[in-house]
RODO-2510 file (C-alpha; in nm, 4 decimals, decimal comma):
residues 91
     n   res          X          Y          Z
     1     m     3,0702    -7,2745    10,0037
     2     r     3,1258    -7,5326     9,7594
     3     a     2,7962    -7,6783     9,7899
     4     s     2,6393    -7,3297     9,6872
     5     r     2,8518    -7,2927     9,4304
     6     s     2,7701    -7,6186     9,2788
     7     i     2,4163    -7,5436     9,2813
     8     i     2,4522    -7,2112     9,1345
     9     i     2,6649    -7,3495     8,8259
    10     l     2,4132    -7,6207     8,7973
    11     a     2,1255    -7,3906     8,7800
    12     s     2,3002    -7,1931     8,5163
    13     l     2,3630    -7,4971     8,2888
    14     l     2,0040    -7,6175     8,3249
    15     g     1,8929    -7,2425     8,2265
    16     t     2,1225    -7,2908     7,9037
    17     v     1,9783    -7,6213     7,8366
    18     a     1,6040    -7,4979     7,8756
    19     t     1,6758    -7,1997     7,6518
    20     a     1,8363    -7,3992     7,3779
    21     a     1,5473    -7,6437     7,3739
    22     a     1,2754    -7,3519     7,3627
    23     s     1,4313    -7,1731     7,0515
    24     p     1,6142    -7,3949     6,7731
    25     r     1,9214    -7,2112     6,6272
    26     c     2,0673    -7,2592     6,3207
    27     k     2,4272    -7,3063     6,2497
    28     a     2,4484    -7,2754     5,8720
    29     a     2,7353    -7,0691     5,7724
    30     l     2,6156    -6,7179     5,5839
    31     e     2,8067    -6,8426     5,2802
    32     t     2,5763    -7,1178     5,2423
    33     w     2,2540    -6,9475     5,2854
    34     q     1,9936    -6,9669     5,0015
    35     p     1,8531    -6,6055     4,9455
    36     r     1,5004    -6,5390     5,1375
    37     q     1,3491    -6,5246     4,7610
    38     a     1,4263    -6,9137     4,7562
    39     l     1,2142    -6,9847     5,0541
    40     e     0,9714    -6,7579     4,9569
    41     d     0,9073    -6,9233     4,6131
    42     k     0,9147    -7,2614     4,7807
    43     l     0,6515    -7,1740     4,9893
    44     k     0,4284    -7,0063     4,7434
    45     a     0,4713    -7,3435     4,5460
    46     e     0,3235    -7,5243     4,8329
    47     g     0,0368    -7,2676     4,8415
    48     w     0,1370    -7,0537     5,1045
    49     q     0,0886    -6,6776     5,1460
    50     i     0,3863    -6,5293     5,2997
    51     r     0,3218    -6,2221     5,5222
    52     r     0,6995    -6,1789     5,6454
    53     i     1,0282    -6,3640     5,6169
    54     k     1,3032    -6,2495     5,8896
    55     t     1,6411    -6,3671     6,0060
    56     d     1,6427    -6,4092     6,3868
    57     d     1,8906    -6,6864     6,5692
    58     g     2,0465    -6,7679     6,2420
    59     c     1,7326    -6,9071     6,1165
    60     y     1,4638    -6,7774     5,8523
    61     k     1,1378    -6,7126     6,0364
    62     v     0,8103    -6,7173     5,8372
    63     e     0,4629    -6,5835     5,9317
    64     g     0,1928    -6,6632     5,6941
    65     t    -0,1146    -6,8534     5,5844
    66     r    -0,0905    -7,2209     5,4305
    67     q    -0,2965    -7,3573     5,1643
    68     d    -0,5658    -7,4902     5,4055
    69     g    -0,5801    -7,1441     5,5464
    70     r    -0,4431    -7,1966     5,8498
    71     r    -0,1778    -6,8997     6,0089
    72     v     0,1202    -7,0320     6,0842
    73     k     0,4947    -6,9021     6,2016
    74     a     0,7797    -7,1460     6,0966
    75     t     1,1292    -7,1806     6,1337
    76     f     1,3547    -7,2818     5,8676
    77     e     1,7072    -7,3743     5,7770
    78     p     1,8593    -7,0953     5,5831
    79     d     2,0943    -7,3168     5,3883
    80     t     1,8650    -7,6441     5,3119
    81     l     1,5193    -7,4439     5,3537
    82     t     1,4229    -7,7358     5,5850
    83     l     1,1363    -7,6907     5,8201
    84     i     1,2856    -7,7055     6,1987
    85     r     0,9618    -7,5905     6,3693
    86     e     0,5804    -7,4865     6,2888
    87     k     0,3142    -7,3139     6,5011
    88     t    -0,0243    -7,3159     6,3587
    89     r    -0,3354    -7,1127     6,4680
    90     d    -0,6607    -7,1465     6,3488
    91     d    -0,8845    -6,8459     6,2613
***
């Protein structure tokens, strides 16, 4: 009985770690967030064309096209506007 309980606890902990590794969560306090417009202005200055900016898991998520023409989905810290993760796709 104890062995099966331990296995269940271990499996749930591993699942939590895998989920955390799969999707970053930003932990900035809401009052420290910069406005979406600041992120949009920053990215446009870098040559991005923005299709969408949304908030998810406490982060800013951006869909757009970089200056080099590559489509990108990116995640940014909302307080520092630092890039956390980027996934590109060529068309």
